[in-house]
C-alpha positions in Angstrom: -11.6 9.1 7.9 -8.7 11.4 7.4 -6.1 10.6 4.8 -2.7 12.4 4.9 -0.3 12.0 2.0 3.4 12.4 2.7 5.7 12.0 -0.3 9.0 10.5 1.0 12.4 9.7 -0.4 14.1 10.5 -3.7 11.3 8.6 -5.6 8.6 10.6 -3.8 6.8 7.5 -2.7 3.4 8.3 -1.2 3.2 7.4 2.4 -0.4 7.5 3.6 -1.5 8.0 7.2 -5.1 7.0 7.5 -6.8 8.0 10.7 -10.1 7.2 12.4 -11.3 10.7 13.4 -13.1 9.5 16.5 -10.4 7.5 18.2 -7.3 9.1 16.6 -6.0 5.6 15.9 -4.3 5.3 12.5 -2.6 3.1 10.0 0.7 4.1 8.2 0.8 2.7 4.7 4.2 2.4 2.9 6.6 4.3 5.1 9.3 4.4 2.4 11.7 6.9 3.9 12.0 10.0 6.2 10.8 8.3 9.4 11.2 11.5 11.3 8.7 13.3 9.0 6.2 10.5 9.5 6.7 10.2 13.3 6.5 14.0 13.7 3.2 14.0 12.0 1.9 11.3 14.3 3.1 13.2 17.4 2.0 16.6 16.2 -1.6 15.3 15.7 -1.7 13.0 18.7 -2.2 9.9 16.6 -1.8 6.4 17.8 -0.4 4.1 15.1 -2.0 0.7 15.3 -0.7 -0.9 12.1 1.9 -0.4 9.4 0.6 -1.8 6.1 2.9 -2.5 3.1 1.5 -2.7 -0.3 4.6 -4.5 -1.6 8.2 -5.0 -0.7 10.2 -2.6 -2.9 12.8 -0.6 -1.1 11.2 2.8 -1.8 8.0 1.6 0.1 9.7 0.0 3.1 12.7 2.1 3.9 11.4 3.6 7.1 9.5 0.6 8.4 11.9 -0.5 11.1 12.2 3.0 12.6 8.4 3.7 12.6 7.7 0.2 14.0 10.2 0.6 16.7 8.9 4.0 17.8 5.2 3.2 17.6 5.2 -0.5 18.5 2.8 -1.1 15.7 2.8 -4.5 13.9 3.9 -4.6 10.3 1.8 -6.3 7.6 3.0 -7.6 4.2 1.9 -10.3 1.8 4.0 -13.5 2.3 5.0 -13.5 -1.4 6.8 -10.2 -0.9 8.5 -11.2 2.3 12.1 -12.5 2.4 12.5 -16.1 3.3 13.3 -16.6 7.0 17.1 -16.3 7.6 17.6 -14.5 4.3 18.2 -10.8 3.8 15.7 -8.8 1.8 16.2 -8.4 -2.0 15.1 -5.8 -4.4 11.5 -7.1 -4.4 11.2 -8.6 -0.9 11.3 -7.3 2.7 12.5 -9.0 5.9 9.5 -8.7 8.2 10.5 -7.4 11.7 9.7 -9.4 14.8 6.0 -9.3 15.6 5.1 -8.7 12.0 2.2 -10.4 10.3 1.4 -11.8 6.8 -1.9 -10.8 5.3 -3.7 -12.0 2.2 -6.7 -11.9 0.0 -9.9 -11.4 2.0 -8.3 -10.4 5.3 -9.8 -7.5 7.2 -8.0 -5.4 9.8 -9.8 -2.9 11.9 -8.3 0.4 13.1 -10.7 2.2 15.4 -14.0 2.3 13.3 -12.1 1.8 10.0 -11.9 -1.5 8.3 -9.2 -2.3 5.7 -10.0 -5.1 3.3 -7.0 -6.8 1.7 -7.0 -7.6 -2.1 -4.1 -9.5 -3.5 -3.1 -7.6 -6.7 0.1 -9.2 -8.0 1.9 -8.1 -11.2 4.2 -5.3 -10.2 5.5 -7.7 -7.5 4.2 -11.2 -6.6 2.9 -10.1 -3.2 1.4 -6.8 -4.1 -1.8 -5.9 -2.3 -4.4 -3.2 -2.5 -6.2 -2.0 0.6 -9.8 -0.9 0.5 -11.1 1.3 3.3 -14.5 2.9 2.8 -14.5 4.6 -0.6 -10.7 4.6 -0.8 -8.3 2.2 -2.4 -4.6 2.3 -1.5 -3.1 0.4 -4.4 0.7 0.8 -4.1 2.3 0.5 -7.5 -0.5 -1.6 -9.1 -2.5 1.3 -10.5 -1.4 4.9 -11.3 -3.3 7.8 -12.7 -3.1 7.1 -16.4 -0.7 4.2 -16.0 0.2 1.1 -14.0 3.2 -0.4 -12.2 6.1 -1.6 -14.3 6.5 -5.4 -14.6 10.1 -5.6 -15.9 11.6 -5.8 -12.4 12.3 -9.2 -10.6 9.0 -10.9 -9.8 7.0 -8.7 -12.2 4.5 -10.3 -14.5 2.5 -8.3 -17.1 -0.3 -10.8 -17.4 -0.8 -10.8 -13.7 -0.8 -7.0 -13.7 -3.6 -6.9 -16.2 -5.6 -9.4 -14.2 -5.1 -7.3 -11.1 -6.2 -4.2 -12.9 -9.3 -5.9 -14.2 -10.2 -7.0 -10.7 -9.9 -3.4 -9.4 -11.8 -2.0 -12.3 -14.6 -4.4 -11.9 -15.3 -3.4 -8.3 -18.8 -2.0 -8.0 -19.2 1.7 -7.9 -16.5 4.4 -7.8 -13.5 4.8 -5.4 -10.9 7.3 -4.7 -7.6 5.8 -5.8 -4.4 6.5 -3.8 -1.4 5.2 -5.6 2.2 4.6 -4.5 3.5 7.6 -6.6 2.1 10.7 -8.1 -1.4 12.1 -7.8 -4.6 10.4 -6.6 -7.3 9.6 -9.1 -10.7 7.9 -9.2 -11.5 4.4 -10.3 -14.1 5.6 -12.8 -11.5 7.9 -14.4 -9.1 5.1 -14.8 -11.8 2.7 -16.2 -12.5 5.3 -18.9 -9.1 6.8 -19.8 -6.3 4.5 -18.6 -5.0 2.5 -21.5 -3.9 -0.4 -19.3 -7.2 -0.6 -17.6 -9.0 -0.7 -21.0 -6.6 -3.5 -22.1 -7.3 -5.4 -18.9 -11.0 -5.2 -19.3 -11.1 -6.6 -22.9 
């Protein structure tokens, strides 16, 4: 598994391109902006995008979705609770799913080549936030950061749900590499031991 991190947009959202080395099939996670940069990486490395995964619906994580989906033909996945209602435009915390898009939820599994992404519903930052587990990696959007967690004072945010989601992540067996929606990657064990919010969640 090859993981490429591309910070995009003025908030430097981490867009991840996760590739199955054998087939060169990949998933694009949170294409928040700069579609040309993302598409150039796919083309330069001869990658075939098979899915676009959204960890949640905030604008800085979805800004380039339509362009990447149109160019690659890949289906877009988002949790239903972060999707705009049919016939409505997207709001600050919801995203209008393009035609051919799919809702995913807790327990779903999506295969890309030999990689399997397991969906965990981790609300708190938004109602439909998800974390995607693939091998020893967790792509957690804005649920968990190195030394911090996602804010819950935006529309749809809920601090108690955020703590419950952090607790679920921290109680996963073993250690994982954690790839958040912003800033540096970390490890789950580090966050269990040193992240104030994770400690609060585990009380």
